[in-house]
Every structure is written in C-alpha cells, then in structure tokens.
C-alpha positions in Angstrom: 0.0 0.0 0.0 1.2 3.5 -0.9 1.7 4.9 2.6 3.5 8.3 2.8 6.3 7.9 5.3 8.6 10.5 6.9 11.4 11.1 4.3 14.5 11.3 6.6 16.2 8.5 8.4 17.0 10.4 11.6 14.1 12.7 12.5 15.3 15.8 14.4 12.8 18.6 13.9 14.4 21.8 15.1 11.6 24.2 14.1 7.9 23.7 13.5 5.2 26.0 12.1 4.3 26.9 15.7 7.4 27.8 17.6 9.4 30.3 15.5 8.2 33.6 14.1 9.8 33.0 10.7 7.7 29.9 10.4 4.6 31.0 12.4 3.9 33.9 10.0 3.2 31.1 7.4 0.2 30.0 9.4 -1.4 33.4 10.3 -1.7 34.7 6.7 -4.0 33.5 3.9 -3.4 31.2 2.3 -1.2 29.4 4.8 1.2 26.4 5.0 3.0 24.6 7.7 6.8 24.4 7.4 9.2 22.4 9.5 13.0 22.4 9.6 14.8 19.1 10.1 18.6 18.9 10.4 18.7 15.1 10.3 20.4 14.9 13.7 23.2 17.4 13.3 24.2 20.7 11.6 26.6 18.8 9.3 25.7 18.0 5.7 25.2 14.3 6.4 21.5 13.6 6.0 19.4 12.8 2.9 15.9 13.4 1.8 14.4 10.1 0.6 11.4 9.4 -1.6 8.6 8.9 0.9 6.1 6.9 -1.2 6.0 4.5 -4.1 7.1 7.0 -6.7 7.6 10.8 -6.9 8.4 13.1 -9.8 10.4 16.3 -9.9 8.0 19.1 -10.9 10.1 22.2 -10.4 13.6 23.4 -9.3 14.1 27.0 -8.3 17.1 29.2 -7.3 20.1 27.3 -8.6 22.9 29.7 -9.5 21.1 32.7 -7.9 21.1 34.4 -4.5 17.6 33.2 -3.9 17.0 30.2 -1.6 16.9 26.9 -3.5 13.6 25.0 -3.6 12.7 21.6 -5.0 9.1 20.6 -5.7 8.2 16.8 -5.7 4.8 15.4 -6.6 3.6 11.8 -6.0 2.9 9.9 -9.2 -0.1 8.2 -7.7 -2.3 8.9 -4.7 -0.8 8.2 -1.3 -2.2 7.1 2.0 -1.8 9.6 4.9 -3.2 9.6 8.4 -5.9 12.0 7.2 -6.7 11.4 3.6 -5.9 9.5 0.4 -4.8 11.8 -2.4 -1.8 13.0 -4.5 0.8 14.9 -2.4 3.3 17.7 -3.3 6.3 18.4 -1.1 8.4 21.5 -1.3 12.0 21.2 0.0 14.3 24.1 0.7 18.0 24.8 1.4 19.4 22.1 -0.9 22.8 23.2 -2.3 23.4 24.0 -6.0 25.8 21.0 -6.3 23.0 18.6 -5.3 20.2 20.2 -7.3 22.4 20.1 -10.4 22.2 16.3 -10.3 18.4 16.4 -10.5 16.3 17.2 -13.5 12.6 18.1 -14.1 10.6 15.0 -14.8 13.1 12.7 -13.0 11.4 10.0 -10.9 12.4 8.4 -7.7 11.2 5.2 -6.1 10.3 4.6 -2.4 13.2 5.1 0.0 15.6 6.2 -2.8 17.9 9.0 -2.0 16.9 12.3 -3.6 19.2 15.0 -2.2 21.6 15.8 0.6 20.7 18.5 3.2 22.3 21.9 2.5 22.9 25.4 3.7 21.7 27.3 0.7 20.0 30.6 1.6 22.3 31.9 4.3 21.2 29.4 7.0 23.3 28.7 10.1 23.4 24.9 9.8 22.6 22.2 7.2 18.9 21.2 7.2 15.8 20.7 5.1 12.9 23.2 5.1 9.9 21.0 4.3 6.3 22.0 3.3 3.6 19.6 2.3 0.5 20.2 0.1 -2.4 18.0 -0.7 -3.0 17.3 -4.4 -0.9 18.3 -7.3 1.3 21.3 -7.9 -0.7 24.4 -8.9 0.4 27.4 -10.9 4.1 28.2 -10.0 4.0 25.9 -7.0 3.8 28.7 -4.5 1.9 31.9 -3.9 2.3 34.9 -1.6 -0.1 35.1 1.4 -1.5 38.2 3.1 1.7 38.5 5.1 3.7 38.7 1.9 5.2 35.2 2.6 5.6 32.6 -0.1 3.5 29.5 0.7 3.0 26.3 -1.1 0.3 26.2 -3.8 -1.4 22.9 -4.6 -4.8 21.8 -5.8 -5.8 20.6 -2.3 -4.1 23.2 -0.1 -1.4 22.9 2.5 -1.5 20.2 5.2 0.3 19.8 8.5 3.3 17.4 8.4 1.9 15.2 11.1 -1.3 14.9 9.1 0.7 13.9 6.0 3.5 11.6 7.1 3.5 8.3 9.0 6.6 7.3 11.0 8.0 4.0 9.7 10.1 2.8 12.6 11.9 0.3 10.3 13.2 3.3 8.4 13.2 6.4 10.6 14.7 6.8 14.0 13.1 9.6 16.0 15.3 12.0 17.9 12.9 14.9 18.1 9.4 15.4 16.7 9.4 19.1 17.7 6.4 18.2 19.9 4.3 17.3 16.8 2.3 14.1 17.2 3.0 11.7 14.3 1.3 8.3 13.9 3.5 5.2 13.5 2.7 3.0 10.6 1.5 -0.5 11.4 2.4 -2.7 8.4 0.6 -6.0 8.4 3.3 -8.6 7.8 2.5 -11.2 5.0 1.6 -14.7 6.1 4.7 -16.3 4.6 5.1 -20.1 4.2 7.8 -22.2 2.5 7.4 -25.3 0.3 8.9 -28.4 2.0 8.2 -31.0 -0.7 10.7 -31.4 -3.5 7.9 -30.4 -6.0 4.5 -29.5 -4.6 1.3 -29.6 -6.7 -0.8 -26.5 -6.9 -4.5 -27.3 -7.4 -7.5 -25.1 -8.3 -9.3 -26.2 -5.1 -8.7 -27.3 -1.6 -8.6 -31.1 -2.2 -6.8 -33.8 -4.3 -10.0 -34.0 -6.3 -9.1 -30.7 -8.0 -7.0 -30.4 -11.1 -3.2 -29.7 -10.8 -2.4 -26.5 -12.6 1.3 -26.0 -11.6 4.1 -27.2 -9.3 6.3 -25.2 -7.0 9.8 -26.4 -6.0 11.2 -26.8 -2.5 11.9 -23.6 -0.6 9.6 -21.4 -2.6 8.2 -18.6 -0.5 4.4 -18.2 -0.8 1.8 -16.1 1.0 -1.1 -18.1 2.4 -4.3 -16.0 2.5 -6.2 -18.6 4.6 -6.5 -22.3 5.3 -9.5 -24.4 4.1 -9.7 -28.0 5.4 -5.9 -28.2 5.8 -5.2 -26.6 2.4 -3.4 -23.2 2.0 -5.0 -20.7 -0.3 -2.5 -18.8 -2.5 -5.1 -17.2 -4.7 -8.7 -17.7 -5.7 -7.7 -20.6 -7.9 -4.5 -21.9 -6.3 -4.2 -24.2 -3.3 -1.4 -26.3 -1.8 -1.6 -29.0 0.9 -0.8 -27.7 4.4 1.1 -30.9 5.1 4.0 -29.8 2.8 4.5 -26.1 3.8 6.1 -24.5 6.9 6.4 -21.0 8.4 10.0 -21.7 9.2 12.2 -19.7 6.8 15.0 -21.7 5.1 18.6 -20.3 4.6 17.7 -19.7 1.0 14.3 -19.4 -0.7 12.8 -18.6 -4.1 10.7 -15.5 -4.7 7.5 -15.8 -6.7 6.0 -13.9 -9.7 2.6 -14.1 -11.4 1.9 -15.0 -15.1 0.3 -12.3 -17.2 -0.9 -13.8 -20.5 -4.1 -15.8 -20.7 -2.1 -18.9 -21.7 1.7 -19.2 -21.1 3.7 -22.1 -22.6 6.1 -24.0 -20.3 9.3 -25.4 -22.0 11.8 -28.0 -20.9 14.7 -25.5 -21.3 15.0 -22.0 -22.7 13.6 -21.9 -26.3 13.1 -25.6 -26.0 10.1 -27.8 -26.8 6.7 -27.0 -25.2 5.7 -29.3 -22.4 2.3 -31.0 -22.3 2.1 -31.6 -18.5 0.8 -28.6 -16.6 1.3 -26.4 -19.6 0.2 -23.9 -20.7 -0.2 -22.0 -17.5 -3.4 -19.9 -17.1 -3.3 -16.2 -16.3 -2.4 -15.3 -12.7 -0.6 -18.5 -11.9 2.1 -18.3 -9.2 5.6 -19.5 -10.2 9.0 -19.7 -8.5 12.0 -17.7 -9.7 14.7 -20.3 -9.4 17.1 -19.1 -12.1 17.2 -16.5 -14.9 19.0 -16.9 -18.2 18.7 -13.9 -20.4 14.9 -13.7 -21.3 14.0 -17.0 -19.6 13.0 -18.0 -16.1 13.3 -21.5 -14.5 10.2 -22.1 -12.5 10.9 -25.8 -11.5 13.1 -28.7 -12.6 13.1 -28.8 -16.4 10.4 -26.1 -16.5 11.0 -22.7 -18.1 8.9 -19.7 -19.1 9.5 -16.4 -21.0 10.5 -13.7 -18.5 8.5 -10.9 -20.1 5.3 -12.7 -19.3 5.7 -12.5 -15.5 5.0 -9.7 -13.1 
C-alpha cells in the first residue's frame, strides 16, 4: 500500500510552524502552509531526503545559481495514504545546495526510499537542514503563492497540510530524535503470512482437495503467501491451493521468490527456447511461479520447466 512515510532516516525537527516567528507567519496569513525544519540529527551535511512513497516526480527546481533560496518541488505519481486522507501529495523542500540540485532534472522520478538529495545550507542558513512544506494534491500554478503576510507559501490543488497529518513514521526506516512536539502516527504494516514449500515439488491445485486439477508445481523452498486455510489446504489465490502438510512457516537459509503469469495462456518449456511441455502447460493467467534461475529472457520455475521472462509480473 502506498503509505506516505517521513522522508528522513533520523528525524530531528528543530523548528515547526508553531514555535518560531519566521515559520509561524506562514500560518497566520491567507493562504497558509505549515513548514518544518529538520537537520537530520546534526548541523553537518550528512542527512538525505528520501522518496517517501512508491514514486515521486520532480516538478520544479528554483534558485540554482542565484542568490535566492533553492527550492525543490516533488509530486507523487499516484495517490498516497496519509493519516488524514488518500490523495496526491506535493512536497516543497528548501536549502538544498546547488551542487545537489544540479544532479536532479525536471521529470526525474524516484522510487520509495531512494535518495533524492543531501541536506544543505543554501539561503544563508546557520546549519545544514531541510525546510519541508507539504501540500495535498498536485502542484498548482508556479507551485507557490504569496499570502497576506507577503510570505511565499505552497500552492497545490488541495491546499497545505500539516506534516503530522501527512507523514507516518516508519520505525523500520526512521529513528526519532525529536518530533518538535508534533504528534506523528506510527505506521503498522501487516506482515504477510509467509510459508515455504517443504516437498521437492509440490502440486498446486485449483481447489482445496486432491479431487481438484493440478495447474502447476512449486519447488522446495519457494516462499508463498497463504491468505487462509481451508480444510488443511493453504489458499495462495482464488484458484490456487497447496496441501498444508507440505508447507512450513520456518524460513530456510535460501528461498525462491515468486511472480505471477500475465498472459491468458503461457507455454512451459523443458529448457530456454526448447520444446513446449504438455504436462501442466500452458499455465493460465495469474498462476504463481517460483523464480529459481534467470537466463537472459527465460526463467526457470521448477526442474526442467522454463517460461519467458516478459510474461511475468
């Protein structure tokens, strides 16, 4: 799920929109926004701003090569999940140095938890930090607008939002040193119900009994997700079941990841570009397969069973 998480590994909020005049004047004008400063734990240039959702795109870069404070605008490619709403999000980040912003281009995309830029001191600040402002929706107009206090504030289709109403804290990613007395919610990921194949080659059937047709086989040590158990059978998908007698929740030293077939009918071959097999072939759409080995454009899904790589997701 596309949760929006706090974008810094060591949270140390030094100023909020409430406790400093230079920030508070953002909240008493119209329109308003809610800036925070985070120095990533120290005043040195040693902290990065990371992509906080599945994917963000660079919409605008301002100030490089000028005396003005540098600002970077990032927009989520798809709607995100926040503590208050589900929608697109735009983030405005200030004080990144020229040397960092020159590495970034308009239209560039970043994936979740990918480094975007190092904190900086651009704009005559006393110590390296990020100035962060969040807006709901997509970038609007120039990305900012002057309020009634003659202060530039973020301009988005859904208006500014408070950081604690936008970001979750992912404790597996962010260590909290100081929240600046803002109350953030921690994200509670539901861990997948992982199981591992114990049999050398386990039949996958279209129903929870040996009476049902075999549609595929999975090799030993394949990691699968069991949605639920029915009469001792583990349900992988609506049309895929395996016997609970041959799976275990105990993780082996090495295991195989899985992918799903995408075409309506996918041929299985004895070896790459080899003859098409007749047993449990072709595979129907949305069949779970193991990724045992990859050779160029071919994937080994079990002993002497290969499929074309481009037809898996």
